[in-house]
MARBA-3410 file (N, C-alpha, C, O; in Angstrom, 1 decimal):
50
4.5,-15.1,12.1,4.5,-14.4,11.9,6.0,-13.0,12.6,6.4,-12.0,12.2 ~ 6.4,-13.9,14.0,7.5,-13.9,14.5,8.3,-13.6,13.0,8.6,-12.5,12.5 ~ 8.6,-15.1,12.3,10.0,-15.2,11.5,9.8,-13.7,10.6,10.7,-13.0,10.3 ~ 8.5,-13.3,10.1,8.5,-12.3,9.2,8.5,-11.0,9.6,8.7,-10.1,8.8 ~ 8.4,-10.9,11.0,8.8,-9.5,11.9,10.7,-9.4,11.3,11.5,-8.5,11.0
10.8,-10.6,11.4,13.1,-10.7,11.6,13.2,-10.6,10.2,14.4,-10.8,10.0 ~ 12.6,-10.4,9.2,13.0,-10.2,7.8,13.6,-11.5,7.8,14.6,-11.8,8.4 ~ 12.9,-12.5,7.0,12.3,-13.7,6.5,11.9,-14.4,5.6,12.7,-13.7,5.0 ~ 11.4,-15.1,4.9,10.9,-14.8,3.3,9.9,-16.0,3.8,10.4,-17.1,4.1 ~ 8.6,-15.8,4.0,7.7,-16.4,4.3,6.7,-15.9,3.8,6.3,-14.8,3.9
5.9,-17.8,2.9,5.1,-17.7,1.8,3.7,-17.9,2.7,3.4,-18.8,3.4 ~ 3.2,-17.1,2.5,1.3,-17.0,3.1,0.6,-18.2,2.1,0.7,-18.3,0.9 ~ 0.0,-18.9,3.1,-0.5,-19.6,1.6,-2.4,-19.5,2.0,-2.5,-19.9,3.1 ~ -3.7,-19.2,1.3,-4.7,-18.8,1.8,-5.8,-19.7,0.8,-5.6,-20.5,-0.1 ~ -7.0,-19.3,1.1,-8.1,-20.6,0.6,-7.8,-20.2,-0.9,-7.7,-19.0,-0.9
-7.7,-20.6,-1.7,-8.5,-20.8,-3.4,-9.6,-19.7,-3.0,-10.4,-19.8,-2.0 ~ -9.5,-18.7,-4.2,-11.4,-17.9,-4.8,-11.8,-17.1,-3.7,-12.5,-16.2,-3.9 ~ -11.3,-17.3,-2.0,-12.1,-16.6,-1.4,-10.7,-15.5,-0.2,-11.0,-14.7,0.6 ~ -8.9,-16.1,-0.6,-8.1,-15.8,0.5,-8.3,-15.8,1.4,-8.7,-16.8,1.9 ~ -8.2,-14.2,2.3,-7.9,-15.0,4.4,-9.1,-14.1,4.0,-9.1,-13.2,3.1
-10.5,-14.7,5.2,-11.5,-13.9,5.6,-10.6,-13.0,6.2,-9.9,-12.8,5.2 ~ -10.3,-12.4,7.0,-9.8,-10.6,7.7,-10.0,-9.7,6.4,-10.4,-8.6,6.7 ~ -9.6,-10.0,5.1,-9.7,-8.8,4.4,-11.0,-8.5,3.6,-11.4,-7.9,2.6 ~ -11.5,-9.3,4.9,-13.1,-8.3,4.7,-14.0,-8.2,5.9,-15.2,-8.6,6.2 ~ -12.4,-7.4,7.0,-13.2,-7.5,8.2,-13.4,-6.1,8.5,-12.3,-5.8,8.8
-14.1,-5.0,8.5,-14.5,-3.5,8.8,-15.8,-3.4,8.6,-16.6,-4.2,8.4 ~ -15.9,-1.8,8.8,-15.1,-0.5,8.9,-13.8,-0.9,10.2,-14.3,-1.6,11.1 ~ -12.6,-0.8,10.4,-12.0,0.3,9.2,-11.1,0.1,7.6,-9.9,0.0,7.6 ~ -11.8,0.1,6.6,-10.8,0.3,6.0,-9.9,0.9,4.9,-10.6,1.8,4.5 ~ -8.8,0.8,4.3,-7.3,1.1,4.2,-7.3,1.5,3.0,-6.7,0.5,2.4
-7.4,2.1,2.3,-7.4,2.2,0.6,-8.1,0.5,-0.4,-7.7,0.0,-1.4 ~ -9.1,0.0,0.5,-9.5,-1.2,-0.2,-9.3,-2.7,1.0,-10.0,-3.6,1.2 ~ -8.6,-2.5,1.3,-8.1,-3.2,2.6,-8.3,-3.1,3.7,-8.3,-2.0,4.2 ~ -8.6,-4.2,4.6,-9.6,-4.2,5.7,-8.4,-3.7,6.9,-7.4,-4.5,7.0 ~ -8.4,-2.7,7.5,-7.3,-1.6,8.9,-6.8,-2.9,9.2,-5.6,-3.1,9.3
-8.0,-4.1,9.6,-7.5,-5.4,11.0,-6.2,-6.4,9.9,-5.1,-6.7,10.4 ~ -6.4,-6.7,8.6,-6.0,-7.1,8.2,-4.6,-7.0,7.5,-3.9,-7.9,7.1 ~ -4.3,-5.0,7.5,-3.1,-5.1,7.3,-2.5,-5.1,8.5,-1.4,-5.6,8.7 ~ -3.1,-4.7,9.3,-1.7,-4.0,10.8,-1.5,-5.8,11.4,-0.5,-6.1,12.0 ~ -2.6,-6.8,11.0,-2.5,-8.5,11.4,-1.3,-8.9,10.4,-0.3,-9.6,10.8
-1.3,-8.6,9.1,-0.1,-8.7,7.9,0.5,-7.5,6.8,0.4,-7.0,5.6 ~ 1.3,-7.3,8.4,2.0,-5.5,7.9,3.1,-5.9,7.0,3.0,-5.4,5.9 ~ 4.2,-6.9,7.0,5.6,-7.3,6.9,5.1,-8.1,5.4,6.1,-7.9,4.7 ~ 3.9,-8.9,4.6,3.6,-8.8,3.7,3.0,-7.5,3.0,3.2,-7.5,1.8 ~ 2.5,-6.9,3.2,1.8,-5.0,3.1,3.4,-4.7,2.0,3.6,-4.5,0.8
4.4,-4.9,3.3,5.3,-4.0,3.6,6.1,-4.2,2.1,6.2,-3.3,1.2 ~ 6.6,-5.7,2.0,7.4,-5.9,1.0,6.7,-5.8,-0.5,7.3,-5.4,-1.5 ~ 5.0,-6.2,-0.7,4.5,-5.4,-1.6,5.0,-4.6,-2.2,5.6,-4.8,-3.2 ~ 5.0,-3.9,-1.8,5.3,-2.3,-1.7,6.8,-1.5,-2.0,6.9,-0.3,-2.2 ~ 7.7,-2.4,-1.9,8.8,-2.6,-2.2,9.0,-3.0,-3.0,10.2,-3.3,-3.3
END
């Protein structure tokens, strides 16, 4: 997480078929994604949108 915060290229590996468990933790949800997941993985979310 610290390397991602420092703008390093980081590849997150998730379990095939199910992905990260925190994607389904909620409520609250923001645009279909768990707010917890978005807060913990915000660097990936920002890069995906840019």
